[in-house]
C-alpha positions as CSV (number, residue, x, y, z in Angstrom):
1,X,-6.0,8.7,-9.6
2,X,-2.3,8.0,-9.3
3,X,-1.8,10.1,-6.4
4,X,-4.6,8.4,-4.5
5,X,-3.2,5.0,-5.4
6,X,0.3,6.0,-4.0
7,X,-1.0,7.6,-0.9
8,X,-3.4,4.8,0.1
9,X,-0.6,2.2,-0.3
10,X,1.9,4.5,1.6
11,X,-0.6,4.9,4.4
12,X,-1.2,1.2,4.7
13,X,2.4,0.3,4.5
14,X,3.3,2.9,7.2
15,X,0.6,1.5,9.4
16,X,2.0,-2.1,8.7
17,X,-1.4,-3.4,7.7
18,X,-2.6,-5.6,5.0
19,X,-5.3,-4.7,2.4
20,X,-7.6,-7.1,4.2
21,X,-7.1,-5.4,7.6
22,X,-7.7,-1.9,6.0
23,X,-10.8,-3.2,4.2
24,X,-12.2,-4.7,7.3
25,X,-11.6,-1.4,9.2
26,X,-13.4,0.4,6.5
27,X,-16.2,-2.1,6.4
28,X,-15.6,-3.2,2.8
29,X,-14.6,-6.3,0.9
30,X,-10.8,-6.6,0.4
31,X,-11.4,-6.7,-3.4
32,X,-13.2,-3.4,-3.3
33,X,-10.3,-1.9,-1.3
34,X,-7.8,-3.4,-3.6
35,X,-9.5,-1.8,-6.6
36,X,-9.5,1.6,-4.9
37,X,-5.7,1.3,-3.7
38,X,-4.6,0.2,-7.2
39,X,-6.4,2.9,-9.0
40,X,-8.7,0.5,-10.9
41,X,-11.8,1.9,-9.3
42,X,-12.1,5.0,-11.5
43,X,-15.3,6.4,-9.9
44,X,-15.4,6.5,-6.1
45,X,-18.3,8.1,-4.5
46,X,-17.7,11.1,-2.4
47,X,-19.3,9.4,0.6
48,X,-16.7,6.5,0.2
49,X,-13.9,9.0,-0.1
50,X,-15.2,10.9,3.1
51,X,-15.5,7.5,4.9
52,X,-11.9,6.5,4.0
53,X,-10.6,9.9,5.1
54,X,-12.5,9.9,8.4
55,X,-11.7,6.3,9.3
56,X,-8.0,6.6,8.4
57,X,-7.8,10.1,9.9
58,X,-6.3,11.8,6.8
59,X,-7.5,14.7,4.7
60,X,-9.0,14.3,1.3
61,X,-6.6,16.9,0.0
62,X,-3.6,14.7,1.3
63,X,-5.2,11.6,-0.1
64,X,-5.6,13.2,-3.5
65,X,-2.1,14.5,-3.5
66,X,-3.2,18.2,-3.2
67,X,-1.2,18.7,-0.1
68,X,1.7,17.1,1.7
């Protein structure tokens, strides 16, 4: 979970976006996105992970810290 947390925050900050902006882009509530980014959402559906990766144009391996 820690890798996901760091990667999502890194991605958001690189794009100079707020949590609200990313959440809106993903079609979810800001609070939901905040939980995912902070690592407080322990169980994320695979469909949600796929949606995040597709929308933000990143691989799941990168997001999960398996590749650079």
